[in-house]
N, C-alpha and C positions, 0 to 999 in steps of 0.2 A: 867712313870715319876710322881713324887709326886707333884701334883698340890697344895697341902697345903704348901709345901716348897716354891713354886713360889709365892703364896699369901703372905707368911711370908716375903719374900724378897721385894715384892711390898709395903707391909705395912711398912717395915723398911725404905725403900726409901721415902715414904710419910712422915714418922715421922721425918726423917732428914730435909725434906723440911719445915715441920711445925716448927722445931727448928730455921731454918735459917730465915724463914719469921718472927717469933716472935722477934728474935734478931734484925733484920733489922727494924722492925716496931718500937721497943723500942728505938733503937738508933736514928732513924729519929725524933721520938717524942721528945726525950731529946734534940736533937740538935735544934729542932724548938723552944723549951722552953728556953733553956739555952745557946745556941751556940753563941749568939752574945750579946755584951754589949748593954744597952739601946741606947747609942749614935750610935752604929753601926746599930741598928734596925731602928732608925729614919732615918739614912742616906740611908740605902738600905733595905727597908722592904721586898724586893723580896726573900731574903735568908730564912727568917723564913717561908714565904708563900711556897717556894719550899720544904722545909723540911717537912712542915705539909702536903703537897700534897703527897710527898714521903711516909710519915707514913700512909696516907689513902690507898695508893696503896698496901703497904705491908699488911695492915689490910685486904684488899679484897683478896689478895693472901692467907693469912692465913685462911680466911673463906672458900675459895675454897678447900684448902688442908684438912681442918677439915671435910668438906662435903664429900670429896673423902674418907677419912679414915672411916667415918660413914657408907658409902655405902659398903665398904669392910667388915665391922664388920658383917653384916648379909648375906654376899655372900657365897654360897657353890657351887663350880664348880661340874658339873656332873662327876661321876666316870668314865664312859665309854660313848662315843658318836659316832654315825656313821655320823650324820650331824653336820656341824659346827654351834656352838651356843656359847653364852657367857660362858666362863670357859673351852673351849677346847683348846688343843694344835694342831697346824696346820703346816704342812710342805708343802711348795710350791717349785716347781722347774721351771726353764726356761733353755734356751740353755746354758747360761753362769753362772747361779748362783742358789743356793738353800738357802732358808730362812726358819727359824722357828719362828712362832708367838704364843703367848699366848693371847687368846681373853679375855680381862678383861673389867669390867664395867668402870673402871677408870685407869689412869696411862699411857696413850698413849706415846709411845717413850721410855719408861724406858727399859733399857737392864737388863735382868735377867740371872743368871748363871744356866746352866743345872746341872743335878745330878753329883756329884763328880767333879764339875768344868768343865764338859764336854760340851763345846760349850756355845752359848748365844741364848736367846730368846728375841724377841722384843715384848713388850706389845703393842697390837693393840685394839682399842675400836670398838664396833659395829658401831659407828657413824663416824669412819674415812673412807677415800676412800677404803682402803684395807679391813676394816672390813665389809663395805657394800657389796663389791664385793664377799667376801667369805662366808658370812652368808648363812647357809642353804645348802651349797655345801657338797658333799661327795668325798672321794678319787677317783681320776680319772677324776673329773670335771676340765674343763679348764676355767679360768677367764681372763678377760682383765682388766687391771688396769692402770690408768694414775697416775703416781707418779712423782713428780718434773718435770711436763711437758712432760714426756716421756711415751709413750704407751708400756705396757708390757703385754705379755701373759704368764700366769703361770699355771701349772698343779698342782692341789692339789694332793700330793703323800701320805699324812698321816693325819689322824684325830684321835685324842684320847680325 
């Protein structure tokens, strides 16, 4: 599987998040400055304060996305891996379900498309519960994960 394609998809997702955060920040800042008439601002100053707070929140969101993009700029996943590390593709199986993860430094929860549109991979970071459980494992290892309050036992079936 082409890990560089997965990284490109993740970067595209983050760039879209960057655009959305930038637009939301600018819209909230404009609304805080110009959204109410002076009489309305005197009558209900909370509106401008709420919009300014929203603009600050979007600015923080934008900063996090930019930091994530910067982290991906210098990231190079390993070509082949026997042990699970950042940059590997991992398949896990349990009695009822199989899942495929891409362990990336950022982008937790993002769904990526497999080669040729074949299946989906979920981005998992090493800091997440799933990431912590599988880091360092090899194919055949069994891990116990608590996700959404439910205890699951998964067998690592593939590592690339």
